[in-house]
C-alpha positions as CSV (number, residue, x, y, z in Angstrom):
1,X,0.0,0.0,0.0
2,X,2.8,2.4,0.9
3,X,4.6,1.7,-2.3
4,X,1.5,2.3,-4.4
5,X,0.7,5.6,-2.6
6,X,4.3,6.8,-3.1
7,X,3.9,6.2,-6.9
8,X,0.7,8.1,-7.0
9,X,1.7,11.1,-5.0
10,X,4.9,11.4,-6.9
11,X,2.9,11.7,-10.1
12,X,0.5,14.3,-8.5
13,X,3.1,16.5,-7.0
14,X,5.3,16.5,-10.0
15,X,2.4,17.8,-12.0
16,X,2.2,21.6,-11.4
17,X,-1.5,21.9,-12.1
18,X,-2.5,19.0,-9.8
19,X,-0.2,20.4,-7.1
20,X,-1.7,23.8,-7.4
21,X,-5.3,22.5,-7.3
22,X,-4.6,20.4,-4.2
23,X,-3.0,23.2,-2.3
24,X,-5.8,25.6,-3.4
25,X,-8.4,23.1,-2.1
26,X,-6.9,23.0,1.4
27,X,-6.5,26.8,1.5
28,X,-10.2,27.2,0.6
29,X,-11.1,24.7,3.4
30,X,-9.2,27.0,5.8
31,X,-11.0,30.0,4.3
32,X,-14.2,28.8,5.9
33,X,-12.9,30.7,8.9
34,X,-13.3,33.9,6.9
35,X,-17.0,33.5,7.1
36,X,-16.7,34.6,10.8
37,X,-15.4,38.0,9.7
38,X,-18.3,38.9,7.4
39,X,-20.5,41.7,8.7
40,X,-23.6,43.2,7.3
41,X,-24.9,46.8,7.9
42,X,-28.6,47.1,6.9
43,X,-29.8,50.5,8.1
44,X,-29.8,50.4,11.9
45,X,-29.1,46.7,11.9
46,X,-25.5,45.5,12.3
47,X,-24.7,41.9,12.6
48,X,-21.8,39.4,12.0
49,X,-22.4,36.0,10.5
50,X,-20.4,34.3,13.3
51,X,-22.8,35.7,15.9
52,X,-25.8,33.9,14.2
53,X,-24.9,30.6,15.7
54,X,-23.3,28.9,12.6
55,X,-20.2,28.1,14.6
56,X,-21.9,26.8,17.7
57,X,-21.3,23.2,18.7
58,X,-22.6,20.8,17.5
59,X,-24.2,22.7,14.6
60,X,-20.7,23.6,13.3
61,X,-20.0,20.0,12.3
62,X,-23.1,20.0,10.0
63,X,-22.4,23.5,8.6
64,X,-18.7,23.1,7.9
65,X,-18.9,19.6,6.3
66,X,-21.7,20.9,4.0
67,X,-19.7,23.9,3.0
68,X,-16.5,21.8,2.6
69,X,-18.4,19.3,0.4
70,X,-19.1,22.1,-2.1
71,X,-15.4,22.5,-2.6
72,X,-14.8,18.8,-3.6
73,X,-14.7,19.7,-7.3
74,X,-11.1,20.9,-6.8
75,X,-10.0,17.5,-5.9
76,X,-12.3,15.9,-8.5
77,X,-10.4,17.8,-11.1
78,X,-7.2,16.4,-9.7
79,X,-8.6,12.8,-9.8
80,X,-9.8,13.0,-13.4
81,X,-6.6,14.8,-14.5
82,X,-4.6,12.1,-12.8
83,X,-6.2,9.5,-15.0
84,X,-6.1,11.7,-18.1
85,X,-2.4,12.2,-17.6
86,X,-1.9,8.4,-17.4
87,X,-3.1,8.1,-20.9
88,X,-1.5,11.3,-22.2
89,X,2.0,10.6,-20.8
90,X,1.7,6.8,-21.3
91,X,2.6,6.3,-17.6
92,X,-0.1,3.7,-17.3
93,X,1.4,1.5,-20.0
94,X,4.9,2.1,-18.5
95,X,3.7,1.1,-15.0
96,X,2.3,-2.1,-16.4
97,X,5.5,-2.9,-18.2
98,X,7.5,-2.2,-15.0
99,X,5.5,-5.0,-13.3
100,X,2.5,-3.2,-11.8
101,X,-0.6,-5.3,-12.3
102,X,-3.9,-3.7,-13.3
103,X,-5.4,-4.6,-10.0
104,X,-2.5,-2.8,-8.2
105,X,-2.9,0.2,-10.5
106,X,-6.6,0.6,-9.6
107,X,-5.8,0.0,-5.9
108,X,-3.2,2.7,-6.0
109,X,-5.8,5.2,-7.4
110,X,-8.4,4.1,-4.8
111,X,-5.9,4.4,-2.0
112,X,-5.2,8.0,-3.2
113,X,-8.9,8.7,-3.2
114,X,-9.2,7.4,0.4
115,X,-6.2,9.4,1.5
116,X,-7.6,12.6,0.0
117,X,-10.9,12.0,1.7
118,X,-9.3,11.2,5.0
119,X,-7.0,14.2,5.0
120,X,-9.9,16.4,4.0
121,X,-12.0,15.1,6.9
122,X,-9.2,15.6,9.4
123,X,-8.6,19.1,8.1
124,X,-12.3,20.0,8.4
125,X,-12.3,18.5,11.9
126,X,-9.4,20.7,13.0
127,X,-10.7,23.9,11.4
128,X,-14.2,23.3,12.9
129,X,-12.9,22.5,16.3
130,X,-10.8,25.7,16.4
131,X,-13.7,27.9,15.1
132,X,-16.1,26.3,17.6
133,X,-13.8,26.8,20.6
134,X,-13.5,30.5,19.6
135,X,-17.1,31.3,18.7
136,X,-19.4,28.7,20.1
137,X,-21.7,29.5,23.0
138,X,-21.6,25.9,24.1
139,X,-18.2,24.4,25.0
140,X,-19.2,21.5,27.2
141,X,-17.3,18.3,26.3
142,X,-20.4,16.3,25.6
143,X,-21.8,19.0,23.3
144,X,-18.5,19.6,21.4
145,X,-18.2,15.9,20.4
146,X,-21.8,15.3,19.5
147,X,-23.0,15.1,15.9
148,X,-19.6,13.9,14.8
149,X,-21.4,11.5,12.4
150,X,-21.4,14.5,9.9
151,X,-17.6,14.0,9.6
152,X,-18.1,10.3,8.9
153,X,-20.7,11.1,6.3
154,X,-18.4,13.7,4.8
155,X,-15.6,11.1,4.5
156,X,-17.9,8.5,2.9
157,X,-19.3,11.2,0.6
158,X,-15.9,12.2,-0.7
159,X,-14.8,8.5,-1.2
160,X,-17.9,7.9,-3.2
161,X,-17.6,11.1,-5.3
162,X,-13.9,10.7,-6.0
163,X,-14.4,7.0,-6.9
164,X,-17.0,8.1,-9.5
165,X,-14.5,10.6,-10.8
166,X,-11.9,7.8,-11.1
167,X,-14.3,5.6,-13.1
168,X,-15.2,8.5,-15.4
169,X,-11.5,9.4,-15.8
170,X,-10.7,5.8,-16.9
171,X,-13.7,5.6,-19.2
172,X,-13.5,9.0,-20.9
173,X,-9.7,9.5,-20.8
174,X,-10.2,13.3,-21.0
175,X,-10.6,15.4,-17.8
176,X,-12.9,18.0,-19.3
177,X,-15.3,15.3,-20.7
178,X,-15.2,13.4,-17.5
179,X,-16.3,16.5,-15.5
180,X,-18.9,17.1,-18.2
181,X,-20.3,13.6,-17.6
182,X,-20.6,14.5,-13.9
183,X,-22.9,17.4,-14.8
184,X,-24.9,15.2,-17.2
185,X,-25.3,12.5,-14.6
186,X,-26.8,15.1,-12.2
187,X,-29.1,16.4,-14.9
188,X,-30.2,12.8,-15.8
189,X,-31.0,12.1,-12.2
190,X,-33.1,15.2,-12.0
191,X,-35.0,14.3,-15.2
192,X,-35.5,10.7,-13.8
193,X,-36.9,12.1,-10.6
194,X,-39.3,14.4,-12.4
195,X,-40.5,11.5,-14.6
196,X,-41.1,9.3,-11.6
197,X,-42.9,12.1,-9.9
198,X,-45.3,12.6,-12.8
199,X,-46.1,8.9,-12.8
200,X,-46.7,8.7,-9.1
201,X,-46.0,11.3,-6.4
202,X,-43.1,13.1,-4.7
203,X,-42.9,10.6,-1.8
204,X,-42.5,7.6,-4.2
205,X,-40.0,9.6,-6.3
206,X,-38.0,10.5,-3.2
207,X,-38.0,6.8,-2.2
208,X,-36.6,5.7,-5.6
209,X,-34.2,8.6,-6.2
210,X,-32.4,8.1,-2.9
211,X,-30.7,5.1,-4.6
212,X,-29.3,7.3,-7.5
213,X,-25.5,7.8,-7.0
214,X,-25.4,11.6,-7.0
215,X,-28.6,11.9,-5.0
216,X,-27.4,9.4,-2.5
217,X,-24.2,11.4,-1.9
218,X,-26.1,14.6,-1.6
219,X,-28.5,13.1,0.9
220,X,-25.7,12.3,3.3
221,X,-25.3,16.0,4.3
222,X,-28.4,18.0,3.7
223,X,-28.4,21.8,3.7
224,X,-27.9,23.1,7.3
225,X,-29.6,26.5,7.1
226,X,-33.1,25.3,8.0
227,X,-31.8,24.2,11.4
228,X,-30.9,27.8,12.4
229,X,-33.4,29.3,14.9
230,X,-33.3,32.6,13.0
231,X,-34.4,31.0,9.8
232,X,-37.1,29.0,11.5
233,X,-38.4,32.2,13.2
234,X,-38.4,34.1,9.8
235,X,-40.3,31.2,8.2
236,X,-42.9,31.2,11.0
237,X,-43.4,34.9,10.5
238,X,-44.4,34.4,6.9
239,X,-46.6,31.5,7.7
240,X,-44.3,28.7,6.7
241,X,-43.1,25.8,8.9
242,X,-39.7,24.3,8.2
243,X,-39.7,20.6,9.0
244,X,-36.7,18.8,7.6
245,X,-35.0,15.6,8.6
246,X,-31.2,16.3,8.9
247,X,-30.3,13.1,10.6
248,X,-27.8,10.8,9.0
249,X,-28.9,7.2,8.7
250,X,-26.7,4.1,8.4
251,X,-28.7,2.9,5.4
252,X,-27.8,6.2,3.6
253,X,-24.1,5.6,4.3
254,X,-24.5,2.0,3.1
255,X,-26.0,3.1,-0.2
256,X,-23.0,5.3,-0.9
257,X,-20.5,2.6,0.2
258,X,-22.2,0.2,-2.2
259,X,-21.9,2.7,-5.0
260,X,-18.2,3.3,-4.1
261,X,-17.5,-0.4,-4.3
262,X,-19.2,-0.6,-7.7
263,X,-17.3,2.4,-9.1
264,X,-13.9,0.8,-8.0
265,X,-15.0,-2.6,-9.4
266,X,-16.2,-1.0,-12.7
267,X,-12.9,0.9,-13.0
268,X,-11.0,-2.4,-12.7
269,X,-13.2,-4.3,-15.1
270,X,-13.0,-1.4,-17.7
271,X,-9.2,-1.3,-17.4
272,X,-8.9,-5.1,-17.5
273,X,-10.8,-5.3,-20.8
274,X,-9.2,-2.3,-22.4
275,X,-6.4,-2.8,-24.9
276,X,-3.6,-0.5,-23.7
């Protein structure tokens, strides 16, 4: 495993674009802290976003993992570019000539995906912990370390998404087209959802669409804003009641893990059958 990871990270960090994107991603994760400094002046009203409770424990775990998940496209570009470069620079063929099996090649890519997801999760944990200790109104030990399942969901979500990027990178061979297929897949799932809804109802459509890959990943960490007391109060004032289930269920994680395993298996089968 160590040998395979060394090979992959040497390829990534010798590539200037991949190195720049990876560093930019982690800088942007740190930039979540800048949200705390944003202030609004609306007439006589002056308020700072950090004072609205977004950095309170345990809500911060939900908010920061949701925001950090939006930035995953940076590493997605690295993953698909990593595969595109294998074909462009013929390093894939050279690795196989040097004795690396196709199974080891896919494992090296998957290990890289897991490391990226793991490091991202640890990074978000540290940033969130520091921000929470500075701004949170609740610093009891039991409160600080509750709702940590959002970090587990974040890790699983990244593993699933990056594994999908790996499959698309192997299949398409071009990073731009692979990213385009990600967008097309999201659109296709949306169209399928609308079709099912027209044939039945929204409840049935939700029940089926939760098994779609992109939807399954999205369902792991739902938008956090409807949990804020200020948003709920505003909704009540206009006659709306916000009722949304933000809990993370094991079966939701299981769906994404099954898709992850499928993406890795499909990547191997595709590479195995392809004439290099």
